[in-house]
C-alpha positions in Angstrom: 40.0 -9.6 -37.7 38.0 -12.5 -36.2 35.3 -10.2 -34.6 35.3 -12.4 -31.5 34.6 -15.6 -33.4 35.6 -18.9 -31.9 34.9 -20.7 -35.2 36.5 -20.2 -38.6 35.5 -18.4 -41.8 32.8 -16.3 -40.1 31.8 -13.0 -41.7 29.7 -12.2 -38.6 30.7 -11.7 -35.0 30.7 -13.8 -31.9 30.1 -17.2 -33.7 31.2 -20.5 -32.1 30.5 -22.2 -35.4 32.1 -21.8 -38.8 31.3 -19.9 -42.0 28.5 -17.9 -40.5 27.6 -14.6 -42.2 25.4 -13.8 -39.2 26.2 -13.3 -35.5 26.1 -15.3 -32.3 25.7 -18.7 -34.0 26.8 -21.9 -32.4 26.0 -23.8 -35.6 27.6 -23.5 -39.0 26.7 -21.6 -42.2 23.9 -19.5 -40.7 22.9 -16.2 -42.4 20.8 -15.4 -39.3 21.8 -15.0 -35.8 21.7 -16.9 -32.5 21.2 -20.3 -34.3 22.3 -23.5 -32.6 21.6 -25.4 -35.9 23.2 -25.0 -39.3 22.4 -23.2 -42.5 19.5 -21.1 -41.1 18.4 -17.9 -42.7 16.3 -17.0 -39.7 17.2 -16.5 -36.1 17.2 -18.5 -32.9 16.7 -21.9 -34.6 17.8 -25.1 -32.8 17.2 -27.0 -36.1 18.8 -26.5 -39.5 17.9 -25.0 -42.9 15.1 -22.9 -41.4 14.0 -19.7 -43.2 11.9 -18.8 -40.1 13.0 -18.3 -36.6 12.8 -20.1 -33.2 12.3 -23.5 -34.9 13.4 -26.7 -33.2 12.8 -28.7 -36.4 14.4 -28.4 -39.8 13.6 -26.7 -43.1 10.7 -24.6 -41.7 9.6 -21.4 -43.6 7.4 -20.5 -40.6 8.3 -19.9 -37.0 8.3 -21.8 -33.7 7.9 -25.2 -35.3 9.0 -28.4 -33.6 8.4 -30.3 -36.7 9.9 -30.2 -40.2 9.1 -28.5 -43.5 6.3 -26.3 -42.1 5.3 -23.1 -43.9 3.1 -22.1 -40.9 3.9 -21.5 -37.3 3.8 -23.4 -34.0 3.5 -26.9 -35.7 4.8 -30.0 -33.9 3.9 -32.0 -37.0 5.5 -31.8 -40.4 4.8 -30.2 -43.8 1.9 -28.0 -42.6 0.9 -24.9 -44.4 -1.3 -23.9 -41.5 -0.5 -23.2 -37.8 -0.4 -25.1 -34.6 -0.9 -28.6 -36.1 0.3 -31.7 -34.3 -0.5 -33.7 -37.4 1.2 -33.6 -40.8 0.4 -32.1 -44.2 -2.4 -29.8 -43.0 -3.5 -26.7 -45.0 -5.6 -25.6 -42.0 -4.6 -25.0 -38.4 -4.9 -26.7 -35.0 -5.3 -30.2 -36.5 -4.3 -33.3 -34.6 -5.0 -35.3 -37.7 -3.3 -35.2 -41.1 -4.0 -33.6 -44.5 -6.8 -31.4 -43.3 -7.9 -28.3 -45.2 -10.1 -27.3 -42.2 -9.3 -26.3 -38.6 -9.3 -28.2 -35.4 -9.7 -31.7 -36.8 -8.7 -34.8 -34.8 -9.4 -36.9 -37.9 -7.7 -36.7 -41.3 -8.5 -35.4 -44.8 -11.3 -33.1 -43.7 -12.3 -30.0 -45.6 -14.5 -28.9 -42.7 -13.6 -28.0 -39.1 -13.6 -29.8 -35.8 -14.1 -33.3 -37.1 -13.2 -36.4 -35.2 -13.8 -38.6 -38.2 -12.2 -38.6 -41.6 -12.9 -37.3 -45.1 -15.6 -34.8 -44.0 -16.6 -31.8 -46.1 -18.8 -30.6 -43.2 -17.8 -29.7 -39.7 -18.1 -31.2 -36.2 -18.6 -34.8 -37.4 -17.7 -37.8 -35.2 -18.2 -40.0 -38.3 -16.6 -40.0 -41.6 -17.3 -39.1 -45.3 -20.0 -36.5 -44.3 -20.8 -33.5 -46.4 -23.1 -32.3 -43.6 -22.2 -31.3 -40.1 -22.7 -32.7 -36.5 -23.1 -36.3 -37.7 -22.0 -39.3 -35.6 -22.8 -41.5 -38.5 -21.1 -41.7 -41.9 -21.7 -40.6 -45.4 -24.5 -38.1 -44.5 -25.4 -35.1 -46.7 -27.6 -33.8 -43.9 -26.8 -32.7 -40.4 -26.9 -34.2 -36.9 -27.5 -37.8 -38.1 -26.7 -40.8 -35.9 -27.3 -43.1 -38.8 -25.6 -43.3 -42.2 -26.1 -42.1 -45.7 -28.9 -39.7 -44.9 -29.8 -36.7 -47.0 -32.1 -35.3 -44.3 -31.3 -34.3 -40.7 -31.6 -35.8 -37.2 -32.0 -39.4 -38.4 -31.0 -42.3 -36.2 -31.8 -44.6 -39.2 -30.0 -44.9 -42.5 -30.5 -43.7 -46.0 -33.3 -41.2 -45.3 -34.2 -38.3 -47.6 -36.4 -36.9 -44.8 -35.6 -35.9 -41.3 -36.1 -37.2 -37.7 -36.5 -40.8 -38.8 -35.7 -43.7 -36.5 -36.3 -46.1 -39.4 -34.4 -46.2 -42.7 -34.9 -45.3 -46.4 -37.8 -42.8 -45.6 -38.6 -40.0 -48.0 -40.9 -38.4 -45.3 -40.2 -37.3 -41.8 -40.6 -38.6 -38.2 -41.0 -42.2 -39.2 -40.3 -45.1 -36.8 -40.7 -47.5 -39.6 -38.8 -47.8 -42.9 -39.3 -47.2 -46.6 -42.1 -44.6 -46.1 -42.9 -41.8 -48.5 -45.1 -40.1 -45.9 -44.4 -38.9 -42.4 -45.1 -40.0 -38.8 -45.5 -43.7 -39.7 -44.8 -46.5 -37.2 -45.2 -49.1 -40.0 -43.3 -49.6 -43.2 -43.6 -48.9 -46.9 -46.5 -46.4 -46.5 -47.2 -43.7 -49.2 -49.4 -41.9 -46.7 -48.7 -40.5 -43.2 -49.5 -41.4 -39.6 -49.9 -45.1 -40.3 -49.4 -47.7 -37.6 -49.7 -50.4 -40.2 -47.7 -51.0 -43.3 -47.9 -50.7 -47.1 -50.8 -48.2 -46.9 -51.4 -45.6 -49.7 -53.6 -43.6 -47.4 -53.1 -42.1 -43.9 -54.0 -42.8 -40.3 -54.3 -46.6 -40.9 -53.8 -49.1 -38.1 -54.2 -51.9 -40.6 -52.1 -52.9 -43.7 -52.4 -52.6 -47.5 -55.1 -49.9 -47.4 -55.7 -47.4 -50.2 -58.0 -45.3 -48.0 -57.6 -43.5 -44.7 -58.2 -44.3 -41.0 -58.7 -48.1 -41.5 -58.2 -50.5 -38.7 -58.6 -53.5 -41.0 -56.5 -54.5 -44.0 -56.7 -54.2 -47.8 -59.5 -51.6 -47.8 -60.1 -49.2 -50.8 -62.3 -47.0 -48.7 -62.0 -45.1 -45.4 -62.8 -45.7 -41.7 -63.2 -49.4 -42.0 -62.6 -51.7 -39.0 -63.1 -54.7 -41.2 -61.0 -55.8 -44.1 -61.2 -55.9 -47.9 -63.9 -53.3 -48.2 -64.4 -51.0 -51.2 -66.8 -48.8 -49.2 -66.5 -46.7 -46.1 -67.1 -47.2 -42.4 -67.6 -51.0 -42.5 -67.2 -53.2 -39.5 -67.5 -56.2 -41.6 -65.5 -57.3 -44.6 -65.8 -57.6 -48.4 -68.4 -54.8 -48.7 -68.7 -52.5 -51.6 -71.3 -50.4 -49.7 -70.8 -48.2 -46.6 -71.4 -48.6 -42.9 -72.1 -52.3 -42.9 -71.5 -54.6 -39.9 -72.1 -57.7 -42.1 -70.1 -59.0 -45.0 -70.3 -58.8 -48.8 -73.0 -56.1 -49.0 -73.5 -53.9 -52.1 -75.8 -51.7 -50.1 -75.3 -49.6 -47.0 -76.1 -49.8 -43.3 -76.6 -53.6 -43.3 -76.0 -55.7 -40.1 -76.6 -58.8 -42.2 -74.6 -60.1 -45.2 -74.9 -60.4 -48.9 -77.5 -57.6 -49.2 -77.9 -55.3 -52.3 -80.4 -53.2 -50.4 -80.0 -50.9 -47.4 -80.4 -51.2 -43.6 -81.1 -54.9 -43.5 -80.7 -56.9 -40.3 -81.1 -60.1 -42.3 -79.1 -61.4 -45.2 -79.5 -62.1 -49.0 -82.0 -59.2 -49.4 -82.5 -57.1 -52.5 -84.9 -54.8 -50.6 -84.3 -52.5 -47.6 -85.1 -52.5 -43.9 -85.7 -56.3 -43.8 -85.2 -58.5 -40.8 -85.6 -61.6 -42.8 -83.9 -63.3 -45.7 -84.2 -63.2 -49.5 -86.7 -60.3 -49.4 -87.1 -58.1 -52.5 -89.5 -55.5 -51.0 -89.1 -52.9 -48.3 -90.5 -54.0 -45.0 -93.4 -52.2 -43.3 -92.9 -50.9 -39.8 -94.8 -51.3 -36.5 -96.0 -48.1 -34.7 -97.2 -48.5 -31.1 -96.7 -52.3 -31.5 -99.2 -52.5 -34.4 -98.4 -53.3 -38.0 -98.9 -50.5 -40.5 -98.7 -50.0 -44.3 -95.9 -47.5 -43.8 -92.3 -48.3 -44.9 -89.4 -46.9 -42.9 -88.6 -44.5 -45.7 -92.1 -43.1 -45.6 -92.0 -42.7 -41.8 -88.7 -40.9 -42.0 -90.3 -38.5 -44.6 -93.3 -37.7 -42.3 -93.9 -34.5 -40.5 -94.2 -36.4 -37.2 -90.7 -37.8 -37.6 -89.3 -34.4 -38.4 -90.8 -32.9 -35.2 -89.5 -35.8 -33.0 -86.1 -35.5 -34.6 -85.6 -32.0 -33.2 -85.0 -33.6 -29.9 -81.5 -34.6 -31.2 -80.5 -31.0 -31.6 -81.1 -30.1 -27.9 -79.4 -32.7 -25.8 -78.0 -30.4 -23.1 -78.8 -27.3 -21.1 -76.7 -24.7 -19.3 -77.4 -24.5 -15.6 -76.1 -21.4 -13.8 -74.4 -21.7 -10.4 -77.4 -20.0 -8.7 -79.8 -22.6 -10.2 -77.6 -25.6 -9.3 -78.6 -28.0 -6.5 -76.2 -28.7 -3.6 -75.5 -32.1 -5.1 -74.8 -30.6 -8.6 -72.3 -28.1 -7.1 -70.4 -31.0 -5.4 -70.4 -33.1 -8.6 -69.3 -30.1 -10.7 -66.9 -27.9 -8.8 -65.8 -26.3 -12.0 -69.0 -24.2 -11.8 -67.1 -21.8 -9.4 -64.9 -20.6 -12.3 -67.3 -21.3 -15.2 -70.4 -19.8 -13.6 -72.3 -23.0 -14.0 -72.2 -26.3 -15.9 -73.6 -28.0 -19.0 -76.2 -30.5 -17.9 -76.7 -33.5 -20.2 -80.4 -34.1 -20.4 -81.9 -37.6 -20.0 -84.4 -38.9 -22.6 -87.6 -38.0 -20.7 -86.2 -34.5 -20.0 -85.5 -34.1 -23.7 -89.1 -35.2 -24.6 -90.5 -32.7 -22.1 -88.3 -29.9 -23.4 -89.4 -30.7 -26.9 -93.1 -30.9 -26.1 -93.0 -27.5 -24.4 -91.6 -26.0 -27.6 -94.2 -27.4 -29.9 -97.2 -25.4 -31.3 -100.7 -26.7 -31.0 -100.7 -27.8 -34.6 -97.4 -29.7 -34.1 -98.8 -31.4 -31.0 -101.8 -32.4 -33.1 -99.6 -34.0 -35.8 -97.9 -36.1 -33.0 -101.4 -37.2 -31.8 -102.3 -38.2 -35.3 -99.5 -40.7 -35.7 -101.0 -44.0 -36.9 -102.1 -46.3 -34.0 -101.4 -43.5 -31.5 -101.7 -44.8 -27.9 -101.6 -42.1 -25.2 -100.8 -44.7 -22.5 -97.7 -46.1 -24.4 -96.7 -42.5 -25.4 -96.6 -41.5 -21.7 -94.7 -44.7 -20.8 -92.0 -43.9 -23.3 -91.8 -40.1 -23.1 -93.3 -39.3 -19.6 -95.7 -36.9 -21.3 -99.4 -37.1 -20.4 -101.7 -36.5 -23.4 -105.3 -35.4 -22.7 -108.0 -35.5 -25.3 
């Protein structure tokens, strides 16, 4: 009995082909049914030798494959263990590229997912050979790098261990320059941070080759130097081992001249201090009220009168409430409406007057006993009238 078979040697029914154990096969040697191809164990295959069903290709274990030798389903490519791959040899799914273990890769040989590049362990990389993710560059261990070979993240430069670097080969972060161990450097090869210059061991340097901090000059061992080659601090000049010198090659401090081993010299080549001249070994005496005295500047600064007058430096402003302000002050300081007033910066004679009002009678006597005291000159300078 042929069971409605048009072909020969069929065990099943309604076969147009031959030697089919199954039914409704147009092809030959099918164990399944409704196969147009040959030697299919599954059903509804247009291709041949498929264990799965609905395959247009051949030798598929999975289903609905247009390609060949697929274990997964819905592959237009070949030899895929995953699903819905247009590429070949993918263990993952939805890959347009080849040999991907991950998912959704346009590139090839990716262990991660959604890579346009190749050989990525991470995901979402446009570049190749990245173990990190979201890199447009190549060979990055970190993430979101436009540059290459970065261990850090968000680098547009290359070979950075830190992050957010526009430069290259930085161990720190946020560097526009290169080869920096610190961070936020615009210059190069800095061990410190926030340098605009290069090759600084310190931080906040605008100059180069500084071991200290906040130097505008070059090759300083100290800090806050606008000059160069200083071992001290706060020098405007150069080659100083002392501090706060405007001149050059001073061992002492506060010299506007040069080559001084003393302090606060306006002249040069002095071993003493407070000298206006040259080659002086003693401390200069000072004038008071335009008359020479036997007092040195150090002695004057240690006097009671100097201490009293120095208090003026501690009170340089005064709070004026809105009700006490003049019409002109209110126009100049509209912020008083919300602040309730403004901080008035006192001029020099106002400061003298405010100080004088605060002194005891004994303190006023000390001022009047300053050597060479001249009431007329005192009023000219301070605005204060001294009566006998």
